[in-house]
Each structure stands twice: as structure tokens, then as C-alpha cells.
C-alpha positions as CSV (number, residue, x, y, z in Angstrom):
1,M,82.9,138.3,-68.5
2,E,85.2,136.4,-70.3
3,K,84.0,132.9,-72.4
4,A,85.8,130.0,-72.1
5,C,85.3,126.9,-73.8
6,F,85.4,123.6,-71.6
7,F,86.0,120.1,-73.4
8,T,84.1,117.1,-71.2
9,F,84.8,113.6,-71.4
10,P,83.2,110.0,-70.6
11,A,85.8,108.6,-68.5
12,T,88.9,109.7,-66.3
13,Y,90.9,108.4,-69.1
14,Q,90.2,110.0,-71.8
15,A,90.7,113.5,-69.9
16,I,94.6,112.2,-68.7
17,K,94.9,110.8,-72.1
18,A,93.9,114.7,-73.9
19,E,96.2,116.4,-71.6
20,K,99.3,114.1,-72.5
21,R,98.8,114.6,-75.9
22,L,98.1,118.5,-75.7
23,A,101.5,118.4,-73.6
24,G,104.0,120.2,-75.5
25,E,101.4,121.7,-78.5
26,K,101.0,125.4,-78.9
27,W,97.3,125.8,-77.3
28,Q,96.7,127.0,-73.7
29,F,94.8,125.1,-71.7
30,K,94.0,123.8,-68.1
31,M,92.8,120.9,-66.7
32,V,89.7,121.8,-64.2
33,P,86.7,120.3,-62.3
34,V,83.8,120.2,-64.3
35,P,81.6,123.6,-63.6
36,R,78.4,123.1,-61.7
37,S,76.4,124.4,-65.0
38,I,78.1,121.2,-66.9
39,S,77.0,117.4,-66.2
40,S,79.6,115.2,-67.1
41,S,80.6,111.5,-66.5
42,C,83.8,112.2,-65.7
43,G,84.8,115.3,-63.1
44,I,87.4,116.8,-65.2
45,A,87.5,119.4,-68.1
46,L,89.6,121.3,-70.3
47,R,89.3,124.5,-70.5
48,C,90.7,126.5,-73.1
49,L,90.0,129.4,-75.2
50,P,87.0,129.5,-77.2
51,E,88.8,130.5,-80.5
52,E,91.8,127.5,-80.2
53,A,88.5,124.9,-79.4
54,P,88.1,123.8,-82.7
55,E,91.9,123.0,-83.4
56,I,92.2,121.5,-80.3
57,K,88.8,119.4,-81.3
58,S,90.5,117.8,-84.0
59,F,93.9,117.1,-82.8
60,L,92.0,115.1,-80.0
61,E,90.0,113.5,-82.4
62,I,92.8,112.6,-84.6
63,N,94.9,111.4,-81.7
64,Y,91.9,109.1,-80.7
65,V,90.6,111.1,-77.8
66,E,87.3,110.1,-77.0
67,I,85.2,113.7,-76.1
68,E,81.7,113.7,-74.6
69,G,81.1,117.6,-75.4
70,I,82.2,121.0,-76.0
71,Y,80.7,124.0,-74.0
72,E,80.9,127.9,-74.4
73,I,80.3,129.4,-71.4
74,E,80.6,133.0,-70.3
75,E,82.6,133.3,-66.6
76,K,82.9,136.5,-64.1
77,A,86.6,137.6,-64.1
78,A,87.9,137.3,-60.5
79,P,89.9,140.9,-59.9
80,G,93.2,140.2,-59.3
81,I,93.4,137.4,-61.4
82,L,95.3,137.8,-64.9
83,S,95.0,134.3,-66.4
84,I,93.7,130.8,-65.3
85,F,95.2,129.2,-68.4
86,S,98.5,127.5,-67.6
87,R,100.8,127.9,-70.4
88,R,102.1,124.7,-72.1
89,G,103.4,124.5,-75.6
90,K,106.9,124.6,-77.2
91,N,107.3,128.9,-76.5
92,G,105.2,128.4,-73.2
């Protein structure tokens, strides 16, 4: 099992805004459908590493992105998949 953190947003606009603001930054993240175990007004969530979530949260708040909720979930790792994160950032 591995842990992942999911940010949900009150509207698709806020999810897109988060993705645009985070583009080119140092954190690993991926925009994904909201997991079934989480309910949200918007169907898009930002998936990130739990240890990076506090910094990402602060960054999004400073950049006026509305966050609906933050959830940490244990997921079963699928065999043969190295990482479901896309590398975004200055070095990736």
C-alpha cells in the first residue's frame, strides 16, 4: 500500500487554475478523476505525494486557488507501474 494525497476543488475552474499555477514548480502532481471514496462538487482532483501536500496547499492559497478538501488515502500499488505521478517542474 502506498499513500497519496488528493486535493479537491469546488469547481472545475479552480482545478484548472491549480494545474496552471503549479506548472513549472518543483512538486510532483497529476490531475486525476476524484476517487470514488471522496465526494466533490468537481470531478477533478490533484494527486500528490503526502509529504509535499502542505507546501502545495500553501502555494495554492497564496495564488488564490480555492480548495474544497484535502484527503490522504492508502492505495494498492498496481504491479508493473513505477509511478503514476507525472514529473512537472524545472528539473523534470
